[in-house]
C-alpha positions in Angstrom: -198.6 168.7 -94.7 -201.2 168.9 -92.1 -203.9 170.6 -94.6 -203.1 167.9 -97.2 -203.6 165.2 -94.5 -206.8 166.8 -93.3 -208.2 166.6 -96.9 -207.3 163.0 -97.2 -209.2 162.3 -94.0 -212.2 164.2 -95.0 -212.3 162.4 -98.4 -212.4 159.1 -96.4 -214.6 160.3 -93.7 -216.9 157.3 -93.7 -214.1 154.6 -93.3 -212.3 156.8 -90.7 -215.6 157.3 -88.7 -215.2 153.9 -86.9 -211.6 154.8 -86.0 -212.5 158.0 -84.7 -215.2 156.4 -82.4 -213.0 153.9 -81.2 -210.2 156.3 -80.2 -212.5 158.7 -78.6 -213.9 155.9 -76.3 -210.7 154.5 -75.5 -209.5 158.0 -74.7 -212.3 158.4 -72.2 -211.6 155.3 -70.4 -207.8 155.8 -70.2 -208.5 159.3 -68.9 -211.0 158.1 -66.3 -208.4 155.4 -65.1 -205.6 158.0 -65.0 -207.7 160.8 -63.2 -208.6 158.0 -60.5 -205.2 157.0 -60.1 -203.8 160.7 -59.8 -206.6 161.6 -57.3 -205.8 158.4 -55.2 -202.2 159.1 -55.3 -202.7 162.7 -54.2 -204.6 161.6 -51.2 -202.1 159.1 -50.3 -199.4 161.7 -50.2 -201.3 163.6 -47.4 -200.1 162.9 -44.0 -202.3 160.7 -41.7 -202.0 162.8 -38.9 -200.9 160.2 -36.5 -198.2 157.5 -36.2 -198.8 153.9 -36.6 -195.5 152.8 -35.1 -195.6 150.3 -32.1 -199.5 150.5 -31.6 -201.9 147.6 -31.6 -205.8 147.7 -31.8 -207.8 145.5 -29.7 -211.3 145.0 -30.9 -213.9 144.4 -28.3 -216.8 142.0 -28.9 -219.3 142.0 -25.8 -221.6 139.4 -27.3 -224.6 141.7 -26.9 -225.8 145.2 -27.4 -223.6 147.6 -25.5 -225.1 148.6 -22.0 -223.1 151.1 -20.3 -223.9 150.3 -16.9 -222.7 146.5 -17.4 -220.0 147.0 -19.9 -218.2 150.1 -18.8 -216.9 148.7 -15.3 -215.6 145.9 -17.5 -214.0 148.0 -20.0 -212.4 150.1 -17.2 -210.9 146.9 -15.5 -209.3 146.1 -18.8 -207.8 149.4 -19.3 -206.3 149.3 -15.7 -205.0 145.8 -16.5 -203.2 146.9 -19.7 -201.7 149.9 -18.1 -200.2 147.8 -15.5 -198.2 145.9 -18.0 -194.6 147.1 -18.2 -194.3 146.6 -22.0 -197.1 149.1 -22.7 -196.6 152.7 -22.8 -200.2 154.1 -23.0 -203.7 152.9 -23.5 -206.1 154.8 -25.7 -209.6 154.2 -27.0 -211.8 155.0 -30.0 -215.5 154.3 -30.5 -214.8 154.1 -34.3 -212.4 151.6 -35.7 -209.3 152.9 -37.7 -208.6 152.0 -41.3 -212.2 151.2 -42.0 -214.8 152.8 -44.2 -217.2 152.9 -41.3 -217.7 156.3 -39.7 -219.8 158.5 -37.4 -220.7 161.7 -39.1 -222.6 164.8 -38.2 -224.1 167.9 -39.8 -224.7 171.2 -37.9 -225.3 174.7 -39.0 -222.5 176.7 -37.6 -221.9 180.4 -38.3 -224.5 180.3 -40.9 -223.0 177.3 -42.7 -224.1 173.8 -42.9 -220.9 172.1 -41.8 -220.6 168.1 -42.1 -217.8 166.5 -40.1 -216.5 163.2 -38.9 -216.8 162.3 -35.1 -214.8 159.9 -32.9 -214.8 159.5 -29.0 -211.4 159.3 -27.5 -210.0 159.2 -24.1 -207.6 161.8 -22.7 -204.2 159.8 -23.5 -205.3 158.5 -26.9 -204.6 161.4 -29.6 -201.5 162.6 -27.6 -199.8 159.2 -27.2 -200.7 158.5 -31.1 -198.4 161.5 -32.3 -201.4 163.6 -33.1 -200.0 167.2 -33.6 -201.6 169.8 -31.3 -201.8 173.2 -33.2 -203.5 175.4 -30.6 -205.2 175.2 -27.2 -204.8 171.9 -25.2 -205.6 168.4 -24.9 -208.4 166.9 -23.0 -207.9 167.0 -19.2 -209.7 166.9 -15.9 -210.8 170.5 -16.4 -213.5 169.3 -18.7 -215.4 167.4 -16.2 -218.6 168.8 -14.9 -218.8 171.8 -17.2 -221.8 173.4 -18.5 -220.4 172.7 -22.1 -219.2 169.8 -24.0 -215.5 170.0 -24.6 -214.4 169.0 -28.1 -211.2 169.0 -30.0 -211.2 169.8 -33.9 -208.7 169.6 -36.8 -207.7 172.5 -38.8 -209.9 171.6 -41.8 -213.0 172.1 -39.4 -211.8 175.7 -38.6 -211.2 176.4 -42.2 -214.8 175.2 -43.1 -216.6 177.3 -40.6 -214.2 180.5 -40.9 -214.1 181.6 -37.4 -213.2 185.1 -36.8 -210.7 185.5 -34.1 -209.1 182.9 -31.8 -211.1 179.6 -32.3 -210.1 178.1 -29.1 -213.0 178.8 -26.6 -215.4 179.1 -29.5 -218.9 177.6 -28.6 -221.7 176.4 -30.8 -224.9 174.6 -30.1 -228.0 173.4 -31.8 -230.6 176.1 -32.0 -233.4 173.2 -32.3 -232.3 171.6 -29.2 -231.4 174.4 -26.5 -231.4 171.7 -23.7 -228.3 170.2 -25.1 -225.2 171.9 -23.8 -223.1 173.9 -26.4 -219.8 172.6 -27.6 -216.7 174.3 -26.8 -213.4 173.9 -28.7 -210.6 173.5 -26.3 -207.8 172.3 -28.6 -207.0 172.3 -32.4 -205.0 169.5 -34.1 -203.6 168.9 -37.4 -205.4 166.0 -38.8 -206.7 162.4 -37.9 -207.5 160.5 -41.1 -209.3 157.6 -39.3 -210.3 156.1 -42.6 -206.9 155.6 -43.9 -204.5 156.9 -46.6 -207.2 157.2 -49.1 -209.7 159.0 -47.3 -210.7 162.8 -48.1 -209.5 165.6 -45.9 -212.6 166.5 -44.0 -213.5 168.5 -40.8 -213.0 166.1 -37.9 -214.1 166.3 -34.0 -213.0 164.5 -31.1 -215.2 164.0 -28.2 -213.8 163.1 -24.7 -214.8 159.7 -23.5 -214.3 159.3 -19.7 -214.5 155.9 -17.9 -215.8 157.5 -14.9 -218.8 158.8 -16.6 -221.9 157.5 -18.1 -222.0 157.4 -21.9 -224.8 156.5 -24.4 -222.0 155.6 -26.9 -220.2 152.3 -26.8 -216.5 152.2 -26.8 -215.2 149.0 -29.0 -211.7 149.7 -29.6 -208.7 150.0 -27.4 -205.4 150.8 -28.9 -202.2 150.0 -26.9 -198.8 151.7 -27.7 -195.5 149.9 -26.5 -192.3 151.3 -25.6 -190.5 149.2 -28.3 -191.7 146.7 -31.1 -193.3 143.6 -29.8 -193.2 140.2 -31.7 -196.1 138.7 -32.9 -196.1 136.0 -30.1 -197.0 138.7 -27.6 -200.5 138.7 -28.9 -201.1 135.3 -27.4 -199.9 136.6 -23.7 -202.0 139.8 -24.3 -205.1 137.8 -25.1 -204.7 135.5 -22.1 -204.5 138.6 -19.8 -207.6 140.2 -21.6 -209.8 137.0 -21.1 -208.6 136.6 -17.5 -210.5 140.1 -17.0 -213.4 139.5 -19.4 -213.8 135.8 -20.1 -217.3 136.5 -21.9 -215.8 139.0 -24.2 -214.2 138.1 -27.6 -211.1 140.1 -28.7 -209.4 140.8 -32.0 -205.8 142.0 -31.8 -204.1 143.7 -34.8 -201.1 146.1 -35.2 -201.9 149.3 -36.9 -199.3 148.3 -39.5 -201.4 145.4 -40.6 -204.6 147.5 -40.5 -203.1 149.9 -42.9 -201.6 147.3 -45.2 -204.9 145.6 -45.5 -206.7 148.8 -46.0 -204.3 149.8 -48.9 -204.6 146.5 -50.4 -208.4 146.4 -50.2 -208.5 149.8 -51.9 -205.9 149.2 -54.7 -207.4 145.8 -55.7 -210.4 147.4 -57.8 -207.9 149.7 -59.2 -205.7 147.2 -60.3 -208.4 145.1 -61.8 -209.6 148.2 -63.6 -206.3 148.7 -64.8 -205.9 145.5 -66.3 -209.2 145.6 -68.0 -208.1 149.0 -69.5 -204.9 147.0 -70.7 -206.8 144.4 -72.3 -208.9 147.2 -73.8 -206.0 149.0 -75.3 -204.4 145.8 -76.6 -207.8 145.3 -78.6 -207.8 148.8 -79.8 -204.2 148.4 -80.9 -204.9 145.2 -82.7 -208.0 146.7 -84.1 -206.2 149.9 -85.5 -203.3 147.7 -86.8 -205.8 145.7 -89.0 -207.7 148.6 -90.2 -204.5 150.4 -91.0 -203.2 147.4 -93.0 -206.3 147.2 -94.9 -206.4 150.9 -95.7 -202.7 150.6 -96.9 -203.7 147.5 -99.0 -206.4 149.5 -100.8 -204.2 152.4 -101.3 -201.2 150.7 -102.9 -201.7 152.1 -106.2 -201.8 155.7 -104.6 -198.6 155.0 -102.8 -197.0 153.5 -105.7 -198.0 156.5 -107.8 -196.4 158.8 -105.2 -193.3 156.8 -105.2 -193.2 157.1 -109.1 -193.4 160.7 -109.1 -190.4 161.1 -106.8 -191.8 160.7 -102.9 -189.5 159.4 -100.9 -189.9 156.5 -98.4 -189.8 158.7 -95.3 -192.3 161.0 -96.7 -194.7 158.2 -97.3 -194.2 156.8 -93.7 -194.7 160.4 -92.2 -198.0 160.6 -94.2 -199.4 157.5 -93.0 -198.4 158.1 -89.3 -199.5 161.9 -89.7 -202.8 160.7 -90.8 -203.3 158.6 -87.7 -202.0 161.2 -85.3 -204.4 163.7 -86.8 -207.2 161.2 -86.4 -206.4 160.7 -82.8 -206.1 164.4 -82.1 -209.7 165.1 -83.7 -210.9 162.2 -81.5 -209.3 163.8 -78.5 -210.7 167.1 -79.3 -214.3 166.0 -79.4 -213.7 164.0 -76.0 -212.0 166.9 -74.3 -215.1 169.2 -75.0 -217.2 166.8 -73.1 -214.6 166.3 -70.3 -213.8 170.0 -69.8 -217.4 170.5 -68.4 -216.5 168.4 -65.4 -213.9 170.7 -63.7 -215.8 173.8 -65.2 -219.1 173.1 -63.6 -217.6 171.3 -60.7 -219.6 168.0 -61.3 -217.1 166.0 -59.9 -215.3 167.5 -56.9 -212.4 165.0 -57.2 -211.7 166.1 -60.5 -209.8 169.3 -59.9 -208.1 171.6 -62.7 -204.5 170.1 -61.5 -206.1 166.4 -61.9 -207.7 167.3 -65.3 -204.5 168.8 -66.7 -202.2 166.0 -65.6 -204.6 163.3 -66.7 -205.3 164.9 -70.0 -201.7 165.1 -70.8 -200.9 161.4 -69.9 -204.1 160.3 -71.7 -203.2 162.0 -74.8 -199.6 161.0 -74.7 -200.7 157.2 -74.1 -203.1 157.5 -77.1 -200.7 159.0 -79.4 -198.0 156.4 -78.5 -200.5 153.4 -79.1 -201.4 155.0 -82.6 -197.8 155.7 -83.6 -196.7 152.2 -82.8 -199.6 150.7 -84.5 -199.1 152.8 -87.6 -195.4 152.2 -87.6 -195.1 148.7 -89.2 -197.9 149.1 -91.9 -196.0 152.5 -93.0 -192.8 150.6 -93.2 -194.5 147.8 -95.3 -196.1 150.4 -97.7 -192.6 151.3 -98.9 -191.5 147.5 -99.3 -193.4 147.2 -102.7 -191.4 148.7 -105.8 -193.3 151.6 -107.6 -193.5 149.9 -110.8 -195.1 146.6 -109.4 -197.4 148.8 -107.2 -198.9 150.5 -110.4 -199.6 147.0 -111.8 -201.5 146.0 -108.5 -204.8 144.4 -108.9 
């Protein structure tokens, strides 16, 4: 049966070339959308590494470029005021905002490898009170003050990337091109801290310690407060008055972490949803085109179908032949496309397209194309059996 269908397709190769090209391009688009969705879902299922419950972010706007000698005392007064509030359990700080695409990255040669990692400055209380899991070592504390090294905390991905032999806690590394800069010492290892949200990549991450009693070149623009219990939105106005009383010239934006996360997810998914809608219309156009082409082909082949019916072919065999031709055409188109697509995971051209992603996306994309083609061929194949054989033989 397949051999016979293949001969029929080859004999009409010119008329089938357009269908093959159309199906192949559509398959590539569907594959790309499914692969992107699968990759995004895989990242979404990874843990954030911290809890968003009962925590609000206060974004600070000083109105001018940050000056440590001028602005740090004001920030210290703000933090002390917040810590005195009975509703607030802890006050944390970060230099980089959460659930945003902005980041602070650094690249350094460590153990003979160029390691790129994300950086954030935090105070002692922050990560511990946000539910960050400590894997080994300790949190920042007063023992890190006045040392000849710079204390840092790193995530597990950082340790896996550089491949430290032995206990990584206490490991030191510096910049050979800048020997005057104190070396960095790992004092603790945490599970993860996906600062850029649910759809960010799992990358090496480093915490630097921020001390309000010491000078820093970096600005501290975010304060994060964790409450003992869920607070109503009306508390934002009370909190804003307290902050304004301490820093009347500063501006403040207050957002619960839950809202920041929801907005981040919404902004990330919006382009994917629009792309899915466009692909949906593309599939509809392809389906309409295939339906029209099939209807035209069947009309031209009325005599052939009538002759087969007159020779004893059943209606089901005629229907299976027409559907089978479209299935073989689709598989031929998919095979050409797969030869191109397999190069991506084979040569690691797109790191996001892993073999697992490739296999799942291929299966779903092939299933989608076959379902569309079979649905498009179903009605024309039924219509081909409506005309009696005698009448079909007299068709002009």
